[in-house]
C-alpha positions as CSV (number, residue, x, y, z in Angstrom):
1,M,146.6,89.0,181.7
2,S,145.9,92.7,182.4
3,A,145.1,95.2,179.9
4,S,148.4,97.0,180.5
5,S,150.3,94.0,179.0
6,E,148.5,94.3,175.7
7,S,151.2,96.4,174.4
8,N,153.5,93.5,174.5
9,F,151.7,91.7,171.6
10,P,153.3,92.1,168.2
11,D,151.4,93.6,165.4
12,H,151.5,90.6,163.1
13,N,151.9,87.4,165.2
14,G,151.8,86.1,168.7
15,K,150.3,83.0,170.4
16,L,147.6,81.1,168.9
17,Y,145.0,78.9,170.8
18,L,143.0,76.7,168.3
19,E,140.2,74.4,169.4
20,T,138.6,72.0,167.3
21,V,135.2,70.3,167.4
22,G,133.8,67.8,165.2
23,C,135.2,65.4,162.5
24,Q,138.6,64.3,160.7
25,M,137.8,67.1,158.1
26,N,137.5,69.7,160.9
27,V,141.0,68.4,162.3
28,L,142.6,68.6,158.9
29,D,141.1,72.3,158.4
30,S,142.5,73.2,161.7
31,E,146.1,71.7,160.6
32,L,146.0,74.0,157.7
33,V,145.0,77.1,159.7
34,A,147.7,76.4,162.1
35,V,150.2,76.1,159.2
36,S,149.5,79.4,157.5
37,L,149.6,81.3,160.9
38,R,152.7,79.6,161.9
39,R,154.5,80.7,158.7
40,Q,153.5,84.2,159.9
41,G,155.2,83.8,163.1
42,Y,152.5,82.6,165.6
43,Q,153.4,80.2,168.2
44,M,150.9,77.5,169.3
45,T,149.7,77.5,172.7
46,S,147.5,75.2,175.0
47,D,146.8,78.0,177.4
48,M,143.9,80.5,176.3
49,Q,145.2,82.9,178.9
50,E,148.5,83.4,177.3
51,A,147.1,83.4,173.6
52,D,146.5,86.7,171.8
53,T,144.4,85.2,169.2
54,L,141.8,82.4,170.0
55,L,140.2,80.5,167.1
56,F,137.4,78.0,167.6
57,N,136.8,75.5,164.4
58,T,133.2,74.5,164.9
59,C,130.8,71.6,164.1
60,S,127.1,71.9,163.3
61,V,126.1,68.3,163.0
62,R,124.9,68.1,166.6
63,D,123.3,70.7,169.0
64,H,125.8,69.8,171.6
65,A,128.8,70.8,169.8
66,E,127.2,74.3,169.1
67,H,126.1,74.9,172.7
68,K,129.7,74.0,173.7
69,I,131.1,76.8,171.4
70,Y,128.5,79.5,172.5
71,S,129.3,78.7,176.1
72,Q,132.9,79.2,175.5
73,L,132.1,82.5,173.7
74,G,130.0,83.8,176.3
75,R,133.0,83.3,179.0
76,L,135.4,85.1,176.7
77,K,133.2,88.3,176.9
78,Y,134.9,89.3,180.1
79,Q,138.5,88.7,178.7
80,K,137.7,90.7,175.7
81,R,136.9,93.6,178.0
82,R,140.4,93.4,179.8
83,R,142.2,92.6,176.7
84,P,140.7,94.7,173.8
85,R,143.5,93.6,171.3
86,L,142.7,90.0,171.9
87,V,141.3,88.5,168.5
88,I,138.7,85.9,169.0
89,G,137.4,83.9,165.7
90,V,134.8,81.5,164.9
91,L,135.5,79.0,161.8
92,G,134.0,76.2,160.0
93,C,130.6,74.6,159.8
94,M,128.7,76.7,162.6
95,A,130.3,79.9,161.1
96,Q,129.1,79.1,157.7
97,K,125.5,78.2,158.9
98,D,124.9,80.7,161.5
99,Q,127.0,83.9,160.2
100,D,125.6,87.0,161.7
101,L,123.6,85.0,164.4
102,I,127.2,84.4,166.0
103,F,127.7,88.1,166.3
104,Q,124.2,88.7,167.9
105,R,124.7,86.2,170.7
106,A,128.5,87.1,171.0
107,P,129.1,90.6,169.7
108,H,132.8,90.7,171.1
109,V,133.8,87.9,168.2
110,D,135.9,89.5,165.6
111,L,135.8,87.2,162.8
112,V,133.5,84.5,161.4
113,V,134.9,82.3,158.7
114,G,133.2,79.6,156.9
115,T,134.6,76.2,155.7
116,G,135.4,77.6,152.2
117,Q,137.2,80.8,153.3
118,L,139.9,79.6,155.7
119,A,142.7,80.7,153.5
120,E,141.4,84.3,154.6
121,V,142.2,83.9,158.3
122,P,145.6,85.3,158.6
123,N,144.7,88.6,157.1
124,M,141.5,88.6,158.9
125,I,143.2,88.4,162.1
126,D,145.5,91.3,161.1
127,D,142.6,93.5,160.1
128,A,140.7,92.5,163.4
129,R,143.8,93.5,165.5
130,R,144.0,96.8,163.9
131,R,140.2,97.6,164.1
132,G,140.2,96.7,167.9
133,R,143.2,98.4,169.0
134,G,142.3,100.4,172.2
135,K,138.6,99.2,171.8
136,S,136.5,96.8,173.9
137,D,133.3,95.2,173.5
138,S,131.6,97.6,176.1
139,T,132.4,100.7,173.6
140,K,130.4,99.2,170.7
141,S,126.8,99.6,170.2
142,M,127.0,96.7,167.7
143,H,129.5,94.2,166.5
144,S,132.5,95.4,164.4
145,G,133.5,91.9,163.3
146,A,134.1,90.6,159.8
147,T,132.6,87.9,157.8
148,A,133.9,85.4,155.3
149,V,131.6,82.9,154.0
150,S,130.7,80.8,151.0
151,L,127.5,81.4,149.0
152,G,124.4,79.4,150.2
153,R,123.5,76.5,148.1
154,R,120.4,78.8,146.6
155,D,122.5,81.9,146.2
156,G,123.8,81.3,142.8
157,S,124.6,78.6,140.1
158,R,126.1,75.5,141.0
159,Q,129.4,76.7,139.5
160,E,129.1,80.2,141.3
161,V,128.6,78.3,144.6
162,S,131.4,75.7,144.2
163,G,133.6,78.4,143.2
164,S,132.9,80.2,146.5
165,F,134.2,77.3,148.6
166,Q,138.1,77.7,148.3
167,S,140.7,75.1,149.0
168,Y,144.3,75.3,150.1
169,D,145.1,71.7,151.1
170,P,148.8,71.6,150.0
171,L,149.9,73.6,153.1
172,R,151.5,70.6,155.2
173,E,153.9,70.7,158.1
174,P,154.6,67.9,160.5
175,D,154.4,70.0,163.9
176,S,150.9,71.1,162.9
177,R,149.5,67.8,163.0
178,P,148.5,65.6,166.1
179,S,150.8,62.9,164.8
180,R,153.9,63.2,162.7
181,F,153.5,59.7,161.2
182,Q,149.8,60.0,160.1
183,A,148.1,62.5,158.1
184,F,144.7,63.3,156.5
185,V,144.4,64.0,152.8
186,R,141.3,65.6,151.6
187,I,140.4,64.2,148.2
188,M,137.0,65.7,148.0
189,F,134.9,68.3,149.7
190,G,131.2,68.9,149.9
191,C,128.1,66.6,149.5
192,D,125.2,66.4,147.2
193,K,123.4,63.6,149.0
194,F,121.1,66.1,151.1
195,C,120.1,63.7,153.9
196,T,117.1,65.3,155.5
197,Y,119.0,65.5,158.9
198,C,122.2,66.7,157.9
199,V,123.7,70.2,157.5
200,V,126.8,69.2,155.7
201,P,125.6,70.1,152.1
202,M,124.8,73.6,153.5
203,T,127.9,74.1,155.4
204,R,130.4,72.3,153.0
205,G,128.9,73.2,149.5
206,P,128.5,71.2,146.8
207,E,130.3,68.0,146.0
208,Q,134.0,68.5,144.3
209,S,136.8,66.1,143.9
210,R,140.3,67.1,144.0
211,P,142.7,66.4,140.9
212,P,144.2,62.9,141.2
213,G,147.6,64.4,140.4
214,E,147.4,67.1,143.1
215,I,146.4,64.4,145.7
216,A,149.4,62.2,144.4
217,R,151.7,65.2,144.9
218,E,150.5,66.1,148.4
219,T,150.8,62.3,149.3
220,R,154.5,62.4,148.3
221,V,155.2,65.6,150.2
222,L,153.7,63.9,153.3
223,A,155.6,60.9,152.7
224,D,158.8,62.9,152.7
225,Q,157.8,64.5,156.0
226,G,158.0,61.2,157.4
227,V,154.2,60.1,157.4
228,R,153.5,56.5,157.3
229,E,149.8,56.3,157.1
230,V,147.5,58.4,155.2
231,T,143.8,58.7,155.5
232,L,141.9,59.9,152.6
233,L,138.9,62.0,153.4
234,G,135.7,62.9,151.9
235,Q,132.0,63.5,153.1
236,T,131.2,60.5,150.9
237,V,134.6,59.5,149.8
238,N,133.8,56.7,147.7
239,S,131.7,59.1,145.3
240,Y,135.0,60.6,144.3
241,K,135.0,61.2,140.6
242,H,137.4,63.4,138.6
243,T,138.1,63.6,134.7
244,V,141.6,64.2,133.5
245,T,142.1,64.4,129.6
246,G,139.2,62.2,129.0
247,R,139.8,59.5,131.7
248,Q,137.6,59.5,134.7
249,Y,139.3,58.5,138.0
250,R,137.2,56.9,140.8
251,L,138.5,56.3,144.3
252,A,139.8,52.7,143.2
253,D,142.1,54.6,140.5
254,L,143.2,57.0,143.0
255,L,144.3,54.3,145.5
256,E,146.1,52.5,142.7
257,L,147.8,56.0,141.8
258,I,149.1,56.6,145.3
259,H,149.7,53.1,146.3
260,D,153.3,52.7,145.4
261,T,154.3,56.1,147.1
262,E,157.7,55.5,148.8
263,G,157.5,55.7,152.7
264,I,153.5,55.2,152.9
265,D,152.8,51.9,154.5
266,R,149.2,52.3,155.0
267,I,146.3,54.0,153.3
268,K,142.7,54.3,154.8
269,F,139.7,56.3,153.5
270,V,136.5,57.5,155.3
271,T,133.6,58.0,155.1
272,N,131.9,55.6,152.8
273,Y,128.3,56.1,151.2
274,P,126.6,52.6,150.9
275,R,125.1,52.9,147.6
276,D,128.6,53.9,146.0
277,M,130.4,50.8,147.3
278,G,131.3,49.3,143.8
279,N,133.1,46.0,143.4
280,E,136.1,47.9,141.9
281,L,136.8,49.7,145.0
282,L,136.4,46.4,147.2
283,E,138.7,44.7,144.4
284,A,141.3,47.4,145.3
285,V,141.0,47.0,149.0
286,R,141.5,43.4,148.5
287,D,144.4,43.5,145.9
288,L,146.4,46.6,147.2
289,P,148.7,45.6,149.9
290,K,148.8,49.1,151.5
291,V,145.1,49.6,151.3
292,V,144.0,48.7,155.0
293,P,140.9,46.2,155.0
294,Y,138.7,48.6,157.2
295,L,135.7,50.4,155.9
296,H,133.6,52.8,157.5
297,V,130.0,52.7,156.0
298,P,127.2,54.4,158.0
299,A,123.8,52.5,158.0
300,Q,122.2,55.2,160.1
301,S,119.1,53.1,160.6
302,G,118.0,49.4,160.2
303,C,114.5,50.5,159.4
304,D,113.3,51.3,155.7
305,H,110.6,53.7,156.7
306,I,113.2,55.7,158.8
307,L,115.7,55.5,155.9
308,K,113.2,56.9,153.8
309,L,112.5,59.9,156.0
310,M,116.2,60.3,156.1
311,K,116.4,60.3,152.2
312,R,119.4,58.0,152.6
313,G,118.8,56.6,149.0
314,Y,119.0,52.9,149.9
315,S,117.1,50.0,151.6
316,T,117.9,47.8,154.3
317,A,118.2,45.1,151.5
318,Q,120.6,47.0,149.6
319,Y,122.8,47.6,152.7
320,R,122.7,44.0,153.6
321,E,123.5,43.1,150.0
322,M,126.4,45.5,150.0
323,R,127.6,44.0,153.4
324,E,127.5,40.5,152.0
325,R,129.7,41.6,149.0
326,I,132.4,42.8,151.5
327,R,132.1,39.7,153.2
328,A,132.7,37.6,150.2
329,M,135.3,39.6,148.6
330,I,137.3,40.7,151.7
331,P,136.4,38.0,154.5
332,H,138.9,39.7,157.0
333,C,137.7,43.2,156.4
334,A,136.4,45.2,159.6
335,V,133.3,47.4,159.0
336,S,132.1,50.0,161.2
337,S,128.9,52.1,161.1
338,D,126.9,55.2,162.2
339,F,123.4,55.1,163.8
340,I,120.9,57.8,164.7
341,V,118.4,56.9,167.3
342,G,115.3,58.9,168.0
343,H,114.8,60.3,164.5
344,P,111.2,61.5,164.3
345,G,108.9,58.6,163.4
346,E,111.2,56.2,165.0
347,S,108.9,53.5,166.8
348,E,110.2,50.9,169.1
349,A,109.7,48.6,166.2
350,S,111.9,50.8,164.0
351,F,114.4,50.9,166.8
352,E,114.4,47.1,167.1
353,L,115.1,46.8,163.4
354,S,118.3,48.8,163.9
355,M,119.3,46.7,166.6
356,D,118.7,43.5,164.4
357,L,121.0,45.0,161.8
358,I,123.8,45.5,164.3
359,R,123.3,41.8,165.5
360,E,123.4,40.7,162.0
361,C,126.4,42.8,160.5
362,R,128.5,42.5,163.7
363,F,130.2,45.8,163.2
364,K,133.7,46.4,164.5
365,N,132.3,49.6,166.2
366,S,129.2,52.0,165.7
367,F,129.0,55.6,166.3
368,I,125.7,56.1,167.8
369,F,124.1,59.5,168.0
370,K,120.8,61.0,169.3
371,Y,118.8,62.9,166.8
372,S,119.3,66.6,167.0
373,P,117.1,68.9,165.0
374,R,119.2,71.1,163.0
375,P,117.9,74.3,161.5
376,G,118.3,74.6,157.8
377,T,117.8,70.8,157.1
378,K,114.7,69.3,155.5
379,A,114.0,67.2,158.6
380,Y,113.8,70.3,160.7
381,N,111.1,71.9,158.5
382,L,109.3,68.8,157.6
383,Y,109.1,66.5,160.8
384,R,108.2,67.2,164.3
385,D,111.0,66.2,166.9
386,D,108.4,63.7,168.5
387,I,110.8,61.5,170.3
388,P,111.0,62.5,174.0
389,E,114.7,63.0,175.3
390,A,114.6,60.1,177.8
391,I,113.6,57.6,175.0
392,K,116.6,58.8,172.8
393,R,118.8,58.5,175.7
394,R,117.4,54.9,176.6
395,R,117.6,53.7,172.8
396,N,121.3,55.3,172.7
397,N,122.2,53.3,175.8
398,E,120.9,50.1,174.7
399,M,122.3,50.1,171.1
400,L,125.7,51.1,172.7
401,Q,125.6,48.2,175.2
402,L,124.8,45.7,172.3
403,Q,127.5,47.0,170.0
404,N,130.0,47.0,173.0
405,E,129.1,43.2,173.7
406,I,129.7,42.5,169.9
407,S,132.9,44.6,169.7
408,E,134.2,42.6,172.9
409,E,133.3,39.2,171.6
410,D,135.0,40.1,168.2
411,N,138.3,41.6,169.9
412,A,138.2,38.4,171.9
413,E,139.0,36.5,168.8
414,F,142.5,38.1,168.7
415,I,143.7,36.7,172.0
416,G,146.6,34.5,171.5
417,Q,147.4,36.2,167.9
418,E,150.0,38.5,166.9
419,V,149.2,41.7,165.2
420,E,151.1,44.4,163.3
421,V,150.5,47.6,165.0
422,L,151.5,51.3,163.6
423,V,152.4,52.9,167.0
424,E,151.0,56.2,167.5
425,G,152.8,57.1,170.8
426,P,151.9,57.2,174.7
427,S,148.2,56.3,175.4
428,K,146.0,58.5,177.3
429,H,147.1,56.6,180.5
430,S,150.7,57.5,180.0
431,Q,149.8,61.2,179.0
432,K,148.0,61.5,182.4
433,G,151.3,60.2,184.3
434,I,149.8,56.6,184.7
435,G,152.1,53.7,183.9
436,V,151.2,50.0,182.7
437,D,150.8,49.3,186.6
438,G,148.3,52.0,187.2
439,T,150.4,54.0,189.5
440,D,153.4,55.5,187.8
441,K,155.5,55.8,184.4
442,A,157.9,53.1,185.2
443,H,156.7,51.3,182.0
444,L,155.4,53.5,179.3
445,Q,152.1,52.4,177.9
446,L,151.9,52.9,174.0
447,V,149.0,52.8,171.8
448,G,148.7,52.0,168.1
449,R,146.2,50.5,165.6
450,T,146.1,47.3,163.6
451,S,145.7,47.4,159.9
452,C,141.8,46.6,160.5
453,D,141.7,49.9,162.7
454,R,141.6,48.2,166.1
455,I,143.2,49.9,168.9
456,V,146.1,48.2,170.8
457,V,148.0,49.1,174.0
458,F,151.1,47.6,175.0
459,A,154.4,48.5,177.0
460,G,157.2,50.1,175.1
461,T,159.5,53.3,175.0
462,H,159.1,56.5,173.2
463,N,161.3,55.7,170.3
464,L,158.9,53.1,168.9
465,A,156.4,56.0,167.8
466,G,155.9,55.9,164.2
467,S,157.1,52.2,163.8
468,L,155.5,49.2,162.8
469,T,155.8,46.5,165.4
470,K,154.4,43.3,166.3
471,V,152.3,42.7,169.5
472,A,151.1,39.4,171.0
473,V,147.6,39.8,172.1
474,H,146.7,38.5,175.6
475,D,143.6,40.6,176.7
476,C,140.8,42.8,175.3
477,T,138.0,45.1,176.3
478,A,135.3,46.2,173.9
479,T,137.5,49.0,172.5
480,T,141.0,47.8,172.9
481,L,143.3,45.0,172.2
482,I,146.0,44.5,175.3
483,G,149.2,42.7,174.7
484,N,153.0,42.6,174.9
485,R,155.4,43.7,172.1
486,V,157.1,40.8,170.4
487,S,160.8,41.3,170.6
488,Q,163.4,40.5,168.0
489,E,163.9,37.2,169.5
490,C,160.2,36.5,169.1
491,K,159.5,36.5,172.7
492,P,156.9,39.0,174.3
493,E,158.0,41.5,176.7
494,S,156.0,40.9,179.6
495,S,153.9,43.6,181.4
496,E,150.4,44.2,182.8
497,L,148.6,46.8,181.0
498,L,145.5,49.0,181.5
499,P,142.7,49.2,178.9
500,I,142.9,52.6,176.9
501,L,140.4,55.4,178.0
């Protein structure tokens, strides 16, 4: 877009491009930012070239995520020169962590907004556009951007720091979510675990739990909007704790409170902390029909020495004891995990202990990450990153191969069974114009999930999105169950399907 077309942009709204990197919490944050801007008249666009406002909601958990954003910002420097009224904003964890460093590396950025200040975004965009009218970054000797971030963990009392992390969760609109039938509900934010490798306690602040009545009201709003599945979010979601008129609510109590919300068919929650997995929560998963039998409980390592260096707060024996309680109380429950390979001090023997834990626990799936030093964390200051990249990569690949073998073997147990699927919509193949026969869209490929969070693909039509339907499984991969929809006459609708990619 040429500079001459800048005058066509409205003063207070226009087209918004919003890119999100990172976890489910970031996805929810982006939804809420989008809602607040749509209410001011902004229209969403997936084309950066036609947007007059570009926002990047960032992640600091891994170095790769930050490099991606800085590279993107570097390319936008030249757009900013041509379009001085273009507003560029960096939001989220990277903004809270790096703050002025972002302006040093990308002086053309207009606003840096941390995780606890996202409600300020609309007014900051308006202010940035007024400040930037008729200017380009080549006319500035230094940046003129604005910053809104929360206090650091050592910059005040716990109450002061907690208060600087604002929440505006009740803003919900169906069109601002990736799925109209599924929604995230934040029940807590922040973290007090202080694992040595993790930046979240710094970027998200102290652990705070939202009032249960507020969460219940938000769940009802979502149900009224057509949501059928809610996922409760927290950095350590099973650490939820809030006291109302002398009664303490834990996650099990919250699940019971929202369970009978009319219109909600499934309730999920992530991510769990192993040490806080009490029996009362497992009983709630077992006894409440709408709570799905799926638990994401990161182990991170199978070696006690590495867990101690990570300051995870539990041993492998304690993790195994928790896993056995899950098996005993909820035999059909699917459990997934996270692992970090190449943590400082991880020997080959340490790595093999993690592999043994995967073999023993047979996780539904595991999210596997190579250790990435994060400035500001204890590990960054205390430990030398002593594992070569080639060894990290090899361990990552070996662990991924083992987990994929286990996942495919376990998925094969579903062949010949019927599963109930919440249909999410067209699969990635169909979205790319590829049908179930691999050539065209004559037969639409749909994707959904079982109650135990397994991905299922099958042939169907658009109007099935948002419904619960039965699928007969006839094949699988490590990541996907492949099947045919069971018709009302209980006869599978035959088709050949590609695995989801």
